[in-house]
DRENKE-672486 format. One record per residue (C-alpha): x, y negated, z; residue number from 1; residue in one letter. Coordinates in pm, 1 decimal, always signed. Layout:
BEGIN
SITE	xx	yy	zz	num	residuo
SITE	X	Y	Z	NUM	a
...
This chain:
BEGIN
SITE	xx	yy	zz	num	residuo
SITE	-3.6	+14.2	-5.4	1	m
SITE	+152.6	-312.7	-80.2	2	t
SITE	+60.2	-618.3	+135.3	3	i
SITE	+67.4	-944.5	-2.9	4	h
SITE	+183.3	-1230.3	+178.9	5	t
SITE	+135.8	-1599.3	+130.3	6	p
SITE	+470.3	-1825.0	-22.9	7	h
SITE	+585.3	-2033.1	+278.3	8	i
SITE	+717.3	-2361.9	+253.7	9	d
SITE	+921.2	-2354.0	+526.0	10	w
SITE	+1070.5	-2735.7	+484.4	11	f
SITE	+701.2	-2844.8	+548.1	12	a
SITE	+743.0	-2693.5	+871.2	13	l
SITE	+1092.9	-2803.1	+950.8	14	s
SITE	+1008.9	-3033.6	+1208.3	15	t
SITE	+795.9	-2746.4	+1377.8	16	i
SITE	+1078.5	-2525.3	+1352.0	17	l
SITE	+1358.9	-2766.6	+1505.0	18	v
SITE	+1131.1	-2867.2	+1838.0	19	l
SITE	+1066.7	-2526.9	+1882.6	20	l
SITE	+1425.8	-2425.1	+1854.4	21	a
SITE	+1528.9	-2675.9	+2087.6	22	a
SITE	+1275.4	-2553.0	+2358.5	23	s
SITE	+1406.7	-2203.2	+2314.5	24	f
SITE	+1757.2	-2318.0	+2358.5	25	v
SITE	+1651.4	-2529.1	+2654.8	26	s
SITE	+1458.1	-2247.5	+2804.7	27	l
SITE	+1759.7	-2027.7	+2791.7	28	l
SITE	+1946.7	-2286.2	+3007.6	29	g
SITE	+1702.6	-2231.7	+3293.7	30	a
SITE	+1872.0	-1888.0	+3316.1	31	v
SITE	+2216.6	-1921.6	+3132.4	32	l
SITE	+2352.4	-2255.0	+3275.3	33	v
SITE	+2461.2	-2332.7	+3658.0	34	p
SITE	+2201.0	-2512.3	+3852.9	35	a
SITE	+2446.9	-2872.9	+3884.8	36	p
SITE	+2423.3	-2908.4	+3485.0	37	r
SITE	+2074.6	-2771.7	+3398.1	38	r
SITE	+1968.9	-3162.1	+3394.0	39	r
SITE	+2233.8	-3254.9	+3171.0	40	t
SITE	+2221.6	-2955.6	+2929.7	41	f
SITE	+1837.6	-2973.3	+2888.9	42	s
SITE	+1824.1	-3302.1	+2853.0	43	a
SITE	+2073.8	-3345.2	+2567.1	44	i
SITE	+1917.4	-3030.7	+2400.1	45	v
SITE	+1576.6	-3202.4	+2451.1	46	s
SITE	+1713.6	-3531.1	+2265.2	47	k
SITE	+1900.0	-3351.0	+1982.3	48	l
SITE	+1597.9	-3184.0	+1917.1	49	g
SITE	+1358.8	-3509.7	+1906.6	50	f
SITE	+1646.7	-3656.5	+1669.6	51	l
SITE	+1631.7	-3335.3	+1454.9	52	g
SITE	+1279.2	-3374.5	+1399.5	53	g
SITE	+1279.7	-3761.3	+1360.3	54	l
SITE	+1542.1	-3695.3	+1049.5	55	v
SITE	+1318.2	-3416.5	+908.7	56	t
SITE	+1017.3	-3572.8	+966.5	57	s
SITE	+1146.9	-3868.8	+787.8	58	i
SITE	+1272.8	-3673.5	+494.3	59	w
SITE	+936.8	-3493.0	+462.8	60	l
SITE	+801.7	-3867.5	+421.8	61	y
SITE	+1003.0	-3973.2	+137.5	62	v
SITE	+1020.1	-3646.3	-9.4	63	d
SITE	+634.2	-3608.9	-4.3	64	s
SITE	+471.5	-3878.5	-233.5	65	p
SITE	+159.8	-3625.0	-357.2	66	h
SITE	+34.0	-3453.8	-72.6	67	g
SITE	-25.9	-3081.3	-110.5	68	e
SITE	-172.4	-2762.0	+99.7	69	a
SITE	+82.4	-2523.0	+180.4	70	v
SITE	+113.7	-2147.2	+356.8	71	v
SITE	-238.5	-2107.0	+157.4	72	s
SITE	-388.7	-2422.1	+249.7	73	g
SITE	-324.1	-2366.6	+631.4	74	a
SITE	-107.6	-2654.4	+636.2	75	f
SITE	-97.6	-3047.5	+504.0	76	y
SITE	+251.7	-3131.3	+357.0	77	r
SITE	+220.8	-3521.3	+276.9	78	d
SITE	+277.9	-3882.2	+438.0	79	r
SITE	-22.1	-3861.1	+706.4	80	w
SITE	+125.3	-3562.1	+843.2	81	t
SITE	+501.2	-3655.6	+841.6	82	a
SITE	+408.6	-4003.3	+983.1	83	l
SITE	+235.5	-3901.4	+1254.5	84	a
SITE	+527.9	-3645.4	+1306.8	85	q
SITE	+773.9	-3933.1	+1330.6	86	i
SITE	+586.4	-4117.1	+1609.1	87	i
SITE	+558.3	-3810.0	+1790.4	88	l
SITE	+910.7	-3720.4	+1765.3	89	c
SITE	+985.3	-4127.5	+1847.4	90	g
SITE	+806.6	-4079.0	+2192.1	91	v
SITE	+925.3	-3773.7	+2230.7	92	g
SITE	+1304.0	-3890.4	+2237.0	93	l
SITE	+1193.4	-4187.7	+2468.9	94	a
SITE	+1032.4	-3924.7	+2728.5	95	t
SITE	+1328.8	-3730.8	+2705.5	96	t
SITE	+1561.0	-4069.0	+2819.8	97	l
SITE	+1310.7	-4140.3	+3071.6	98	l
SITE	+1268.3	-3783.4	+3228.3	99	s
SITE	+1682.7	-3765.8	+3256.7	100	w
SITE	+1642.3	-3914.5	+3584.5	101	e
SITE	+1310.0	-3934.6	+3662.0	102	h
SITE	+1126.2	-3583.2	+3565.6	103	a
SITE	+1117.1	-3366.3	+3897.8	104	l
SITE	+1326.6	-3612.9	+4114.7	105	p
SITE	+1605.5	-3414.7	+4306.6	106	q
SITE	+1503.6	-3270.7	+4688.0	107	r
SITE	+1800.1	-3137.4	+4756.6	108	g
SITE	+1899.8	-3015.8	+4457.5	109	g
SITE	+1589.4	-2750.6	+4471.8	110	r
SITE	+1377.7	-2890.0	+4219.3	111	n
SITE	+1606.0	-2901.4	+3909.1	112	d
SITE	+1548.4	-2494.8	+3982.1	113	d
SITE	+1269.1	-2580.9	+3651.4	114	h
SITE	+1416.6	-2891.8	+3524.8	115	i
SITE	+1468.9	-2687.2	+3210.3	116	a
SITE	+1156.9	-2543.1	+3182.3	117	e
SITE	+1011.9	-2912.4	+3204.4	118	f
SITE	+1224.3	-3022.9	+2893.8	119	f
SITE	+1106.0	-2664.6	+2705.5	120	a
SITE	+773.6	-2760.0	+2769.6	121	l
SITE	+820.3	-3081.3	+2639.8	122	l
SITE	+961.8	-2987.5	+2304.8	123	l
SITE	+684.9	-2722.8	+2267.5	124	a
SITE	+406.5	-2956.5	+2354.3	125	s
SITE	+581.6	-3197.1	+2050.4	126	a
SITE	+566.2	-2868.0	+1855.0	127	a
SITE	+216.6	-2797.0	+1905.8	128	g
SITE	+127.2	-3166.3	+1805.5	129	m
SITE	+321.8	-3177.8	+1535.2	130	a
SITE	+102.0	-2857.9	+1388.8	131	f
SITE	-162.6	-2986.5	+1490.1	132	f
SITE	-165.0	-3294.3	+1335.4	133	v
SITE	-91.9	-3129.2	+967.8	134	g
SITE	-369.4	-2851.0	+1021.7	135	a
SITE	-550.2	-2753.3	+732.4	136	g
SITE	-823.5	-2494.0	+849.9	137	n
SITE	-1034.8	-2489.6	+1162.4	138	l
SITE	-805.5	-2159.1	+1306.5	139	m
SITE	-455.1	-2376.7	+1275.1	140	v
SITE	-644.5	-2637.4	+1439.5	141	l
SITE	-775.9	-2447.2	+1763.4	142	f
SITE	-445.2	-2279.9	+1782.5	143	l
SITE	-220.8	-2571.7	+1740.8	144	s
SITE	-471.3	-2752.7	+2012.8	145	l
SITE	-419.0	-2460.4	+2259.0	146	e
SITE	-69.0	-2455.9	+2173.3	147	w
SITE	+36.3	-2809.8	+2288.1	148	f
SITE	-227.8	-2838.5	+2580.8	149	s
SITE	-126.0	-2497.0	+2764.7	150	i
SITE	+232.8	-2692.5	+2768.8	151	a
SITE	+53.3	-2991.7	+2964.0	152	l
SITE	-170.3	-2801.9	+3141.4	153	y
SITE	+196.1	-2699.8	+3349.8	154	v
SITE	+381.9	-3013.2	+3251.6	155	m
SITE	+121.9	-3200.4	+3468.0	156	c
SITE	+150.2	-2944.4	+3774.8	157	a
SITE	+493.5	-2900.6	+3755.4	158	i
SITE	+619.2	-3105.5	+4056.1	159	d
SITE	+429.1	-2857.4	+4262.8	160	y
SITE	+550.5	-2964.7	+4615.5	161	d
SITE	+286.0	-3274.5	+4568.4	162	v
SITE	-52.9	-3227.4	+4599.1	163	e
SITE	-118.6	-3511.3	+4332.6	164	g
SITE	+21.7	-3303.7	+4091.6	165	s
SITE	-140.4	-2973.8	+4120.1	166	l
SITE	-428.0	-3128.1	+4161.0	167	e
SITE	-389.6	-3335.5	+3812.4	168	a
SITE	-284.3	-2993.3	+3655.4	169	g
SITE	-598.1	-2806.0	+3781.5	170	l
SITE	-851.3	-3118.7	+3668.0	171	k
SITE	-698.8	-3104.8	+3292.1	172	y
SITE	-670.4	-2763.9	+3304.5	173	l
SITE	-1061.7	-2689.9	+3399.8	174	i
SITE	-1191.6	-2992.4	+3173.0	175	v
SITE	-956.4	-2934.8	+2899.1	176	g
SITE	-1114.0	-2623.4	+2881.3	177	s
SITE	-1439.5	-2761.3	+2832.1	178	f
SITE	-1283.2	-2949.0	+2570.0	179	g
SITE	-1142.2	-2666.7	+2374.5	180	s
SITE	-1455.6	-2450.8	+2417.6	181	a
SITE	-1657.4	-2702.7	+2237.2	182	a
SITE	-1389.6	-2722.5	+1970.0	183	l
SITE	-1405.3	-2332.4	+1907.9	184	l
SITE	-1798.8	-2308.3	+1929.0	185	f
SITE	-1817.6	-2592.1	+1653.6	186	g
SITE	-1572.9	-2428.7	+1465.5	187	s
SITE	-1781.2	-2106.6	+1448.8	188	a
SITE	-2113.3	-2309.7	+1398.3	189	l
SITE	-1916.5	-2488.3	+1092.6	190	v
SITE	-1817.9	-2156.7	+975.6	191	y
SITE	-2114.1	-1988.0	+1005.2	192	g
SITE	-2305.3	-2239.4	+784.1	193	a
SITE	-2028.1	-2282.3	+532.0	194	t
SITE	-1844.9	-1975.9	+499.7	195	g
SITE	-1530.3	-2098.2	+468.8	196	t
SITE	-1267.6	-2261.4	+760.7	197	i
SITE	-1031.5	-2462.1	+495.1	198	s
SITE	-1142.0	-2808.1	+537.3	199	f
SITE	-1148.8	-2858.1	+190.3	200	s
SITE	-1343.5	-2523.5	+140.2	201	g
SITE	-1574.8	-2675.1	+365.0	202	i
SITE	-1664.8	-2964.0	+168.9	203	a
SITE	-1697.5	-2758.9	-135.1	204	t
SITE	-1945.0	-2546.9	+16.3	205	a
SITE	-2134.6	-2857.9	+155.0	206	i
SITE	-2176.0	-2996.3	-159.7	207	g
SITE	-2240.7	-2690.4	-368.4	208	a
SITE	-2514.6	-2542.0	-178.1	209	h
SITE	-2670.4	-2839.8	-60.4	210	g
SITE	-2618.6	-2797.0	+309.3	211	l
SITE	-2602.7	-3196.9	+410.7	212	s
SITE	-2807.5	-3235.3	+723.8	213	g
SITE	-2840.1	-2852.8	+748.8	214	d
SITE	-2915.0	-2808.5	+1169.6	215	a
SITE	-2646.4	-2552.7	+1212.9	216	l
SITE	-2372.6	-2804.1	+1029.2	217	l
SITE	-2516.7	-3094.5	+1218.6	218	v
SITE	-2418.2	-2924.6	+1546.4	219	v
SITE	-2102.4	-2776.5	+1480.1	220	g
SITE	-1984.6	-3138.1	+1371.8	221	i
SITE	-2144.6	-3254.9	+1688.2	222	a
SITE	-1913.0	-3017.7	+1927.5	223	l
SITE	-1599.0	-3114.8	+1658.7	224	l
SITE	-1669.6	-3469.8	+1753.5	225	v
SITE	-1686.8	-3389.2	+2146.9	226	a
SITE	-1382.7	-3128.1	+2156.1	227	g
SITE	-1149.7	-3414.0	+1977.1	228	l
SITE	-1313.1	-3714.5	+2213.0	229	g
SITE	-1161.4	-3498.8	+2512.3	230	f
SITE	-828.5	-3444.8	+2368.5	231	k
SITE	-822.8	-3874.4	+2310.3	232	m
SITE	-974.9	-3960.7	+2628.0	233	s
SITE	-1273.6	-4136.6	+2462.9	234	a
SITE	-1581.2	-4219.5	+2648.3	235	a
SITE	-1799.7	-4034.2	+2730.3	236	p
SITE	-1564.9	-3765.5	+2737.0	237	f
SITE	-1267.9	-3946.7	+2946.8	238	h
SITE	-1371.7	-3786.9	+3284.7	239	m
SITE	-1046.9	-3628.8	+3333.4	240	w
SITE	-813.6	-3904.9	+3265.2	241	t
SITE	-789.4	-4156.6	+3531.2	242	p
SITE	-726.2	-3877.7	+3763.0	243	d
SITE	-444.0	-3691.5	+3563.7	244	v
SITE	-285.5	-3943.3	+3431.8	245	y
SITE	-258.1	-4098.9	+3838.6	246	e
SITE	-117.5	-3725.6	+3944.2	247	g
SITE	+90.5	-3607.5	+3672.0	248	a
SITE	+408.5	-3660.8	+3737.1	249	p
SITE	+473.2	-4052.1	+3558.4	250	t
SITE	+692.8	-3909.9	+3232.9	251	p
SITE	+437.1	-3663.0	+3179.6	252	v
SITE	+181.5	-3939.9	+3198.5	253	t
SITE	+371.5	-4160.4	+2977.7	254	a
SITE	+449.9	-3887.7	+2705.1	255	w
SITE	+39.1	-3773.8	+2720.0	256	m
SITE	-82.1	-4136.2	+2683.7	257	s
SITE	+61.1	-4174.7	+2324.9	258	a
SITE	+156.5	-3842.3	+2221.7	259	a
SITE	-201.2	-3710.9	+2245.6	260	t
SITE	-367.0	-4005.2	+2097.0	261	k
SITE	-186.4	-3969.1	+1808.4	262	v
SITE	-230.8	-3588.3	+1755.0	263	a
SITE	-602.6	-3631.4	+1824.5	264	a
SITE	-700.5	-3942.7	+1618.7	265	l
SITE	-465.2	-3866.3	+1305.5	266	v
SITE	-628.1	-3502.2	+1308.1	267	l
SITE	-981.1	-3668.0	+1356.4	268	a
SITE	-951.6	-3897.6	+1060.6	269	m
SITE	-851.3	-3610.5	+808.0	270	r
SITE	-1104.3	-3345.6	+918.8	271	l
SITE	-1377.7	-3562.3	+870.8	272	m
SITE	-1258.7	-3739.0	+565.5	273	q
SITE	-1174.9	-3384.0	+375.1	274	t
SITE	-1400.6	-3131.2	+495.9	275	a
SITE	-1710.7	-3369.5	+586.0	276	f
SITE	-1702.6	-3657.2	+349.5	277	p
SITE	-2057.4	-3589.7	+256.0	278	l
SITE	-2179.6	-3624.7	+636.2	279	e
SITE	-1991.0	-3961.2	+697.9	280	r
SITE	-2322.7	-4128.8	+744.0	281	h
SITE	-2345.6	-3901.4	+1061.9	282	l
SITE	-2009.9	-3893.3	+1212.8	283	w
SITE	-1937.3	-4247.5	+1164.0	284	s
SITE	-2253.7	-4384.8	+1335.9	285	v
SITE	-2149.8	-4092.9	+1609.3	286	a
SITE	-1801.5	-4232.3	+1649.1	287	f
SITE	-1914.7	-4558.4	+1647.0	288	a
SITE	-2103.0	-4531.2	+1956.7	289	v
SITE	-1853.2	-4328.7	+2149.5	290	i
SITE	-1646.8	-4648.6	+2008.1	291	a
SITE	-1828.1	-4909.3	+2247.6	292	v
SITE	-1862.7	-4664.4	+2512.9	293	a
SITE	-1550.6	-4652.9	+2559.5	294	s
SITE	-1467.6	-4988.4	+2486.6	295	l
SITE	-1751.0	-5083.1	+2763.3	296	v
SITE	-1641.1	-4792.0	+3065.9	297	i
SITE	-1249.0	-4862.3	+2970.4	298	g
SITE	-1288.4	-5218.0	+3044.5	299	n
SITE	-1496.3	-5266.5	+3329.9	300	l
SITE	-1431.1	-4946.1	+3530.8	301	t
SITE	-1037.6	-5127.7	+3460.6	302	a
SITE	-1139.9	-5446.7	+3659.0	303	l
SITE	-1161.0	-5306.6	+3962.2	304	v
SITE	-864.3	-5083.4	+3979.3	305	q
SITE	-572.5	-5121.1	+4207.3	306	t
SITE	-356.9	-4850.6	+4134.5	307	n
SITE	-139.5	-4918.5	+3834.1	308	v
SITE	-174.9	-4587.4	+3664.0	309	k
SITE	-532.0	-4547.5	+3741.3	310	r
SITE	-565.9	-4898.6	+3537.5	311	m
SITE	-372.1	-4814.4	+3230.9	312	l
SITE	-555.8	-4481.8	+3231.5	313	a
SITE	-879.1	-4730.0	+3187.5	314	y
SITE	-708.0	-4911.7	+2952.4	315	s
SITE	-628.0	-4612.6	+2735.8	316	s
SITE	-954.7	-4551.0	+2719.7	317	i
SITE	-1058.7	-4913.0	+2601.6	318	s
SITE	-805.3	-4848.1	+2326.5	319	h
SITE	-902.6	-4547.1	+2217.7	320	a
SITE	-1275.9	-4720.4	+2134.3	321	g
SITE	-1012.9	-4983.0	+1975.9	322	f
SITE	-898.0	-4703.5	+1720.1	323	m
SITE	-1251.1	-4515.1	+1673.7	324	l
SITE	-1367.8	-4837.2	+1534.1	325	i
SITE	-1135.5	-4833.2	+1232.2	326	g
SITE	-1226.7	-4401.4	+1207.7	327	l
SITE	-1614.7	-4486.6	+1228.7	328	s
SITE	-1548.8	-4719.7	+958.4	329	a
SITE	-1441.3	-4372.8	+693.0	330	g
SITE	-1238.4	-4582.5	+471.0	331	t
SITE	-900.0	-4604.4	+326.4	332	a
SITE	-855.3	-4989.9	+512.1	333	l
SITE	-962.4	-4784.4	+869.1	334	g
SITE	-743.7	-4512.3	+790.5	335	g
SITE	-449.3	-4765.5	+758.8	336	r
SITE	-545.2	-4944.1	+1063.0	337	a
SITE	-563.7	-4653.7	+1256.8	338	v
SITE	-200.9	-4543.8	+1169.8	339	m
SITE	-75.6	-4892.4	+1211.2	340	y
SITE	-239.6	-4908.5	+1505.4	341	y
SITE	-107.9	-4627.8	+1681.6	342	l
SITE	+277.3	-4707.7	+1579.7	343	i
SITE	+240.4	-5014.1	+1854.8	344	p
SITE	+3.7	-4898.3	+2087.8	345	y
SITE	+227.4	-4578.0	+2140.8	346	s
SITE	+518.4	-4810.6	+2240.2	347	a
SITE	+315.4	-5004.6	+2445.9	348	m
SITE	+170.8	-4717.9	+2647.4	349	a
SITE	+490.5	-4539.6	+2683.7	350	f
SITE	+653.2	-4856.0	+2774.9	351	g
SITE	+395.3	-4968.3	+3038.6	352	s
SITE	+427.3	-4596.3	+3245.8	353	f
SITE	+817.0	-4613.4	+3207.7	354	a
SITE	+800.6	-4930.5	+3396.9	355	v
SITE	+565.2	-4791.1	+3654.3	356	v
SITE	+802.5	-4499.9	+3699.9	357	a
SITE	+1118.9	-4720.3	+3763.7	358	a
SITE	+885.0	-4872.1	+4049.9	359	r
SITE	+743.7	-4561.2	+4202.2	360	e
SITE	+1141.9	-4459.1	+4216.2	361	r
SITE	+1221.9	-4775.8	+4430.9	362	e
SITE	+937.4	-4767.9	+4673.8	363	l
SITE	+862.3	-4393.2	+4687.2	364	g
SITE	+487.3	-4431.4	+4662.7	365	k
SITE	+235.0	-4515.5	+4426.7	366	p
SITE	+220.8	-4834.0	+4217.3	367	v
SITE	-5.8	-5049.8	+4312.8	368	t
SITE	-97.4	-5451.0	+4213.1	369	l
SITE	+25.6	-5549.8	+4596.7	370	e
SITE	+351.0	-5351.4	+4589.6	371	n
SITE	+402.3	-5425.7	+4254.1	372	l
SITE	+450.2	-5809.6	+4401.8	373	a
SITE	+797.3	-5974.9	+4256.3	374	g
SITE	+891.1	-5676.5	+4061.4	375	f
SITE	+943.8	-5974.1	+3771.5	376	g
SITE	+1207.2	-6136.6	+3960.2	377	w
SITE	+1359.6	-5804.9	+4096.5	378	e
SITE	+1406.3	-5663.3	+3768.1	379	r
SITE	+1410.0	-5914.3	+3512.7	380	p
SITE	+1456.0	-5705.4	+3198.6	381	f
SITE	+1162.8	-5441.8	+3324.7	382	l
SITE	+920.3	-5731.0	+3385.5	383	g
SITE	+979.8	-5903.0	+3086.5	384	v
SITE	+899.2	-5593.8	+2937.2	385	a
SITE	+604.4	-5558.1	+3116.4	386	m
SITE	+432.2	-5885.2	+3060.0	387	w
SITE	+513.3	-5801.1	+2678.4	388	l
SITE	+327.3	-5458.3	+2677.5	389	f
SITE	+56.1	-5623.2	+2860.9	390	m
SITE	+0.6	-5898.0	+2636.3	391	f
SITE	+25.7	-5651.1	+2357.4	392	g
SITE	-226.0	-5425.3	+2506.6	393	f
SITE	-441.0	-5752.3	+2521.2	394	a
SITE	-442.0	-5838.4	+2147.6	395	g
SITE	-224.7	-6144.7	+2219.0	396	l
SITE	+24.8	-6241.7	+1925.8	397	p
SITE	+313.4	-6117.6	+2074.2	398	v
SITE	+367.3	-5761.9	+1954.4	399	g
SITE	+165.9	-5535.4	+1698.4	400	g
SITE	-105.7	-5481.4	+1914.4	401	g
SITE	-243.7	-5804.2	+1766.6	402	f
SITE	-254.4	-5690.9	+1435.8	403	v
SITE	-352.2	-5366.0	+1493.6	404	g
SITE	-685.7	-5517.2	+1640.0	405	k
SITE	-715.6	-5761.8	+1356.0	406	f
SITE	-677.6	-5445.8	+1115.7	407	y
SITE	-922.7	-5216.2	+1269.7	408	v
SITE	-1185.7	-5519.7	+1297.4	409	f
SITE	-1110.2	-5616.7	+956.1	410	a
SITE	-1201.8	-5208.8	+839.8	411	a
SITE	-1554.1	-5238.7	+1027.4	412	a
SITE	-1629.5	-5561.9	+878.1	413	y
SITE	-1553.1	-5447.3	+531.8	414	d
SITE	-1780.8	-5152.2	+605.2	415	a
SITE	-2039.7	-5361.0	+694.4	416	g
SITE	-2050.7	-5342.7	+1094.3	417	r
SITE	-1993.0	-5676.2	+1197.2	418	a
SITE	-2144.8	-5598.3	+1533.4	419	w
SITE	-1855.5	-5373.7	+1622.2	420	l
SITE	-1642.2	-5670.7	+1582.7	421	v
SITE	-1825.8	-5877.8	+1796.2	422	v
SITE	-1818.2	-5579.8	+2065.0	423	v
SITE	-1451.1	-5533.2	+2007.1	424	g
SITE	-1386.1	-5926.4	+2058.9	425	v
SITE	-1597.7	-5950.8	+2397.5	426	l
SITE	-1378.7	-5635.1	+2508.6	427	a
SITE	-1084.6	-5791.1	+2456.0	428	t
SITE	-1216.0	-6103.7	+2650.5	429	l
SITE	-1267.3	-5871.2	+2947.5	430	v
SITE	-921.1	-5717.6	+2913.2	431	s
SITE	-747.6	-6037.9	+2992.4	432	l
SITE	-818.4	-6045.0	+3354.6	433	y
SITE	-715.7	-5706.6	+3429.0	434	y
SITE	-388.1	-5768.9	+3186.2	435	y
SITE	-309.1	-6082.7	+3333.6	436	l
SITE	-360.5	-5935.4	+3674.4	437	g
SITE	-42.0	-5746.2	+3656.1	438	v
SITE	+160.3	-6002.1	+3546.3	439	v
SITE	+33.3	-6244.7	+3820.9	440	r
SITE	+139.9	-5951.7	+4072.7	441	a
SITE	+500.8	-5962.0	+3967.9	442	m
SITE	+546.7	-6314.2	+3906.3	443	y
SITE	+344.7	-6487.5	+4172.5	444	m
SITE	+386.8	-6300.9	+4480.8	445	r
SITE	+632.1	-6233.3	+4716.7	446	g
SITE	+872.4	-5962.9	+4691.8	447	p
SITE	+826.0	-5615.5	+4826.2	448	q
SITE	+1202.0	-5448.4	+4753.1	449	l
SITE	+1299.3	-5493.3	+5072.9	450	a
SITE	+1075.6	-5241.3	+5223.1	451	l
SITE	+1236.0	-5003.1	+4931.8	452	a
SITE	+1554.6	-5012.8	+5204.9	453	g
SITE	+1842.3	-5108.7	+4927.4	454	g
SITE	+1904.6	-5219.3	+4576.9	455	s
SITE	+1702.6	-5064.3	+4304.7	456	p
SITE	+1837.2	-4770.4	+4110.9	457	p
SITE	+2024.5	-4821.9	+3786.7	458	r
SITE	+1804.4	-4623.2	+3616.0	459	d
SITE	+2059.7	-4667.8	+3268.3	460	r
SITE	+1832.0	-4439.0	+3032.5	461	f
SITE	+1518.5	-4546.2	+3136.7	462	l
SITE	+1634.4	-4938.0	+3031.1	463	h
SITE	+1714.5	-4777.7	+2674.9	464	v
SITE	+1383.7	-4595.9	+2681.5	465	a
SITE	+1183.3	-4922.2	+2738.9	466	v
SITE	+1417.9	-5094.1	+2513.1	467	g
SITE	+1298.0	-4863.3	+2240.1	468	m
SITE	+950.7	-4920.9	+2340.4	469	a
SITE	+966.5	-5281.2	+2350.6	470	l
SITE	+1149.4	-5319.7	+2006.5	471	v
SITE	+872.7	-5115.0	+1842.7	472	v
SITE	+596.9	-5318.9	+2005.9	473	s
SITE	+739.1	-5662.3	+1929.3	474	v
SITE	+919.8	-5557.4	+1618.5	475	g
SITE	+580.4	-5424.1	+1440.9	476	s
SITE	+459.1	-5766.8	+1479.3	477	l
SITE	+742.6	-5934.4	+1254.8	478	f
SITE	+786.0	-5561.7	+1040.5	479	a
SITE	+370.2	-5599.4	+945.5	480	v
SITE	+465.6	-5562.8	+571.5	481	a
SITE	+690.7	-5258.4	+597.2	482	p
SITE	+475.6	-5093.8	+850.2	483	l
SITE	+106.0	-5149.3	+669.1	484	i
SITE	+309.4	-5024.3	+368.6	485	d
SITE	+407.2	-4738.9	+555.1	486	l
SITE	+38.9	-4671.6	+679.9	487	a
SITE	-91.1	-4733.9	+361.9	488	r
SITE	+129.6	-4459.4	+208.6	489	n
SITE	+14.7	-4210.2	+453.5	490	a
SITE	-329.8	-4301.5	+429.5	491	a
SITE	-339.2	-4292.9	+55.7	492	s
SITE	-289.2	-3828.1	+112.9	493	a
SITE	-619.0	-3854.5	+304.8	494	v
SITE	-815.9	-4088.8	+114.2	495	f
């Protein structure tokens, strides 16, 4: 009997393979490398893995002007996938630098027993996300979702001596399982209605058999939207976000806040546009409603937060709403807007949590608006970076966040949804209060550093990571044209 196997484009999978190889080497380090050198070894392996992933992703972007489905249609090799992988590897590299000094703080050297596993999980989750954003059928979508989700569940609970970390991992596991179940059930219903799992095949079946509006298909799409909503922290599927972001180790929170948004939004845009173009009148309205809910709940709840990590968690929910405005437009302009927005947002989200990590290390306790007092004067570089991130989140013209919001508003207006623009502008005005509250706490209240009992740690790698985020955040305002060209070329693979 002859077994026919599909042709595999290994180069299309090169970013995933590089990250997986680095993850494997880091895991070997947990066994073969002496404990005192384990942190440095694993961090260097992780750094090289993400640098390798960046190189292959950029190469793929340049070498894939005309997108195609490879491995029997299971994976898309195109610029949409490649640009998302570039963002993921960039955030992963910055997370490695942050975690070099901050992941699993040493308590008598004991917790370094698991530092190699931490970096292995970081690389494995990135590989899963890199596979997820290029998914070409429902099976690859679900398998890659579980791949990176399981890694994230463990990362959230890896600082097992801290009660909040274990609680965060458990909550994320339970609530994330509901999201995964919704996604799997929705995929099953879509397969039952269309008889295929391929994204392009689903669209063909809907058109050929007149399935538009079919009850089974509509329920399946609704469950897919709900499952993706869990992963992108969009309301009303956001209930896990504040507790998990607060309880997880801050480097893990920094990674999740940026990377999961990129993965979920990029995949959602491709899935809806490729598999369900004939159902745009349904899913575009659904995403518009979710966008409004995210903007209202995220911004209003952030107003009353005193814990900075929880405030930033609700901020991430509101930014999911802004990006969903672009997704709900269902147009090429909306696709370009979302892809552009993800670049400065990822930098600002990661950078703000990295600054929080520095303050946590100084004080040895959770960061609040009260104990953030004087931070801007004590750590000038980190203070300036934080207020630039806050202003960028608010959409003020100090970074790419300003252009990103303008871009998604333009997409909504072009699609005939001016009311979404009004809601977005009002949400932006509300957000000014709590973003400026962080700046006020850093510069307009008395210093708190004396409570920590000494001068702040040097945090060399953390400063490099924050500097990288700052360059991308602010630089995306001055490099608008090149980045929009990148986003346009990427979106052309989907629209």
